[in-house]
C-alpha distance (Angstrom), angle and dihedral (degrees) to the residues before:
residue distance angle dihedral
M1 . . .
S2 3.81 . .
M3 3.80 117.2 .
H4 3.80 121.5 -120.9
K5 3.80 111.1 -127.3
V6 3.80 118.7 -122.8
F7 3.80 129.3 -164.4
I8 3.82 122.3 -166.6
A9 3.81 124.0 -155.8
D10 3.80 119.0 -174.6
D11 3.79 133.1 133.0
E12 3.81 91.1 -139.2
A13 3.80 110.7 78.3
W14 3.81 93.8 -156.7
I15 3.82 90.7 59.1
I16 3.83 89.7 55.5
V17 3.81 91.1 49.4
G18 3.82 90.9 47.6
M19 3.82 93.3 48.3
K20 3.81 91.7 50.0
K21 3.82 90.1 53.6
L22 3.80 92.7 47.9
I23 3.82 91.9 48.7
E24 3.83 90.9 50.4
K25 3.81 91.5 47.2
S26 3.82 91.4 51.7
E27 3.84 87.4 71.0
L28 3.81 88.2 -149.1
P29 3.83 119.9 132.7
F30 3.83 97.2 -90.8
K31 3.79 125.9 124.0
V32 3.82 126.7 -170.0
V33 3.83 105.8 -127.9
G34 3.80 99.7 172.6
E35 3.76 148.8 -2.0
A36 3.80 138.2 -158.4
C37 3.79 136.7 -174.8
N38 3.82 96.0 -146.0
G39 3.80 139.8 33.7
V40 3.81 96.5 -111.7
T41 3.81 95.3 55.4
A42 3.81 89.4 41.1
L43 3.82 90.5 59.0
E44 3.81 94.8 48.3
E45 3.79 92.5 47.3
M46 3.81 94.4 45.4
E47 3.81 91.1 53.0
K48 3.81 87.9 59.5
K49 3.81 99.3 37.8
K50 3.83 99.6 38.3
P51 3.83 97.0 -152.3
D52 3.81 123.1 -162.5
V53 3.81 92.7 -142.0
L54 3.78 135.4 29.6
F55 3.80 121.9 -161.7
S56 3.78 105.6 -163.2
D57 3.77 137.9 177.9
I58 3.83 113.5 -121.6
R59 3.80 95.9 -129.7
M60 3.79 119.2 39.3
P61 3.79 137.9 147.6
G62 3.81 113.3 -94.0
Y63 3.77 99.2 24.7
N64 3.76 130.7 10.4
G65 3.80 116.3 -131.0
L66 3.80 95.8 -88.5
G67 3.80 92.7 46.2
L68 3.79 88.8 52.2
L69 3.81 91.1 50.2
E70 3.81 91.7 51.1
E71 3.80 93.1 48.4
M72 3.81 91.0 48.4
Q73 3.79 90.1 53.6
K74 3.82 92.0 48.5
R75 3.79 90.6 51.4
G76 3.78 94.7 44.1
I77 3.82 95.2 -115.6
L78 3.79 100.5 157.7
A79 3.81 100.9 -168.3
K80 3.80 117.2 137.4
V81 3.80 106.4 -112.8
V82 3.80 120.4 -138.5
F83 3.80 114.2 -177.8
I84 3.78 123.2 -146.4
S85 3.78 110.7 -152.3
G86 3.77 143.6 168.5
Y87 3.80 121.7 -124.3
A88 3.80 90.7 -98.0
E89 3.81 90.6 63.9
F90 3.81 95.3 42.6
E91 3.83 95.0 114.2
Y92 3.78 90.2 44.7
A93 3.79 89.3 53.0
Q94 3.80 91.3 50.7
K95 3.81 88.9 51.5
A96 3.80 89.1 51.1
V97 3.80 90.5 54.5
E98 3.81 89.6 52.1
L99 3.79 88.0 52.9
H100 3.85 96.2 55.5
A101 3.79 105.7 -76.3
Y102 3.79 110.6 139.9
D103 3.80 97.1 -133.9
Y104 3.79 143.9 -44.8
L105 3.77 134.6 -124.9
L106 3.77 126.0 -154.6
K107 3.79 120.5 -126.5
P108 2.94 126.6 -83.1
V109 3.81 87.4 48.3
K110 3.81 112.6 -137.9
Q111 3.81 120.1 -141.9
E112 3.80 92.9 -129.8
K113 3.82 93.6 52.3
L114 3.81 91.9 46.9
N115 3.81 91.1 49.3
Q116 3.82 90.3 53.3
V117 3.81 91.9 52.5
L118 3.81 93.4 44.5
S119 3.83 91.6 48.4
R120 3.79 90.7 52.3
I121 3.79 91.8 48.0
H122 3.80 91.1 47.7
E123 3.81 90.5 51.4
E124 3.81 91.2 48.9
L125 3.78 94.2 46.3
G126 3.77 83.7 57.2
G127 3.79 99.0 -127.2
D128 3.79 100.7 -103.8
I129 3.81 99.6 -5.5
E130 3.79 114.0 124.8
R131 3.80 108.8 -98.0
D132 3.82 97.8 -134.0
E133 3.77 94.0 48.6
E134 3.80 90.8 49.3
E135 3.81 92.1 47.6
E136 3.80 88.7 51.7
V137 3.84 93.6 51.9
S138 3.81 91.2 44.5
L139 3.84 91.8 51.8
T140 3.81 94.9 49.3
V141 3.80 91.9 47.4
M142 3.82 90.3 46.7
Q143 3.81 91.2 54.4
Q144 3.82 89.5 53.1
I145 3.80 92.1 47.1
I146 3.80 94.0 48.4
S147 3.80 93.7 48.7
E148 3.82 88.6 48.9
I149 3.82 90.4 52.3
Q150 3.81 90.1 47.6
E151 3.81 91.7 51.6
R152 3.80 97.1 42.4
Y153 3.81 104.2 34.5
T154 3.82 92.9 117.9
E155 3.81 91.2 54.7
N156 3.79 127.5 80.0
I157 3.80 92.4 -88.7
T158 3.82 118.4 164.1
L159 3.78 135.6 -166.8
T160 3.83 90.5 -127.1
E161 3.80 92.0 54.5
L162 3.83 92.0 49.6
A163 3.81 91.3 46.5
E164 3.83 90.6 52.9
T165 3.82 93.1 45.9
Y166 3.79 93.8 51.1
K167 3.83 95.7 36.3
I168 3.82 94.6 -121.2
S169 3.79 126.5 130.9
T170 3.82 113.2 -103.6
G171 3.81 92.5 -121.6
H172 3.80 92.9 51.0
L173 3.81 92.2 46.8
S174 3.80 90.8 48.6
N175 3.83 90.1 54.2
L176 3.81 93.2 46.3
I177 3.82 91.9 50.9
K178 3.81 90.7 49.3
R179 3.79 90.4 49.4
E180 3.80 93.5 49.2
L181 3.81 101.5 38.2
K182 3.82 100.5 28.1
L183 3.83 86.9 -131.2
S184 3.78 133.1 81.7
F185 3.82 117.2 -104.4
S186 3.82 93.7 -102.0
E187 3.83 93.2 44.5
Y188 3.80 90.5 51.1
I189 3.83 94.0 48.2
A190 3.82 90.3 48.7
A191 3.81 92.2 47.7
R192 3.83 92.6 50.3
R193 3.82 93.0 45.7
I194 3.80 94.1 48.6
Q195 3.81 90.8 46.6
R196 3.82 88.9 55.1
A197 3.82 91.1 44.8
K198 3.82 89.9 54.2
E199 3.81 89.5 55.0
L200 3.82 91.8 48.1
L201 3.81 93.0 48.2
G202 3.79 86.7 69.1
D203 3.83 87.8 70.0
D204 3.82 106.9 80.6
T205 3.80 93.0 -166.9
L206 3.83 89.5 71.7
S207 3.80 121.3 78.2
I208 3.80 118.1 -136.2
E209 3.81 88.2 -114.8
Q210 3.82 90.9 56.1
I211 3.81 90.7 48.7
A212 3.82 90.9 50.7
G213 3.82 89.3 56.0
M214 3.82 92.7 44.7
V215 3.79 93.3 56.0
G216 3.80 94.2 46.1
Y217 3.81 106.8 -89.8
K218 3.80 115.8 121.3
D219 3.80 91.2 178.8
Y220 3.82 110.2 71.1
F221 3.81 94.2 -162.1
Y222 3.78 92.6 50.3
F223 3.81 88.8 49.9
T224 3.82 92.4 54.0
K225 3.82 90.0 47.7
V226 3.83 92.7 52.1
F227 3.81 91.8 42.0
K228 3.80 91.3 53.4
K229 3.80 91.8 47.0
V230 3.82 93.2 51.0
A231 3.82 101.1 34.2
G232 3.79 99.3 31.6
V233 3.82 93.6 -127.7
S234 3.82 135.6 63.1
P235 3.86 119.0 -93.7
S236 3.83 92.0 -110.2
K237 3.81 91.4 51.3
Y238 3.80 90.3 46.9
R239 3.81 90.3 51.6
K240 3.83 91.4 52.7
M241 3.78 90.4 49.3
């Protein structure tokens, strides 16, 4: 079985040593091919070594985590990025995930958590399947899934149901949707529904309760709660505006 290549970027040497040990102990097909103590060196090295996965500290000299992600995208470095962060940077790490990072792990990294992430990556990299071919299949399927979500967003559509239909694990599908739409599945559904509700509120012949049902909310109170969260005001206030 071919080994997936891993690169580690962290300005604390002991973290790199610790991560190497944890990756070896996981007994999954991952091999550390390079390491760097700052974002600039990390980029140069990754261009040469073309890793499948990057484990990176959130804050480093040279580039911070997000800067590194952006530069990787500009240069076409396709590694999956997993951030390692302390509690203080937890919100920052969540933001990074929204912006395309694959996942994040809290320091100190636990073996079990690392194994879960590595297993998911291994499954997605398709074991021995050729990368390009897999990317191609994934993209075509994603286009189908997204157009289905766009057509059926007012129905009772669930992530589990889509995952079963397209034979993808729920976790993997959730990540793909986030990567494509920059929002989680539930955030995207809510955003689309509320957008449609705003349009319908322009029609005075419809009651707010009717509109709630039309955009997929059977519970009127839940609809007003979601509407307020997304739009910043209640549906009745929005209508007056």
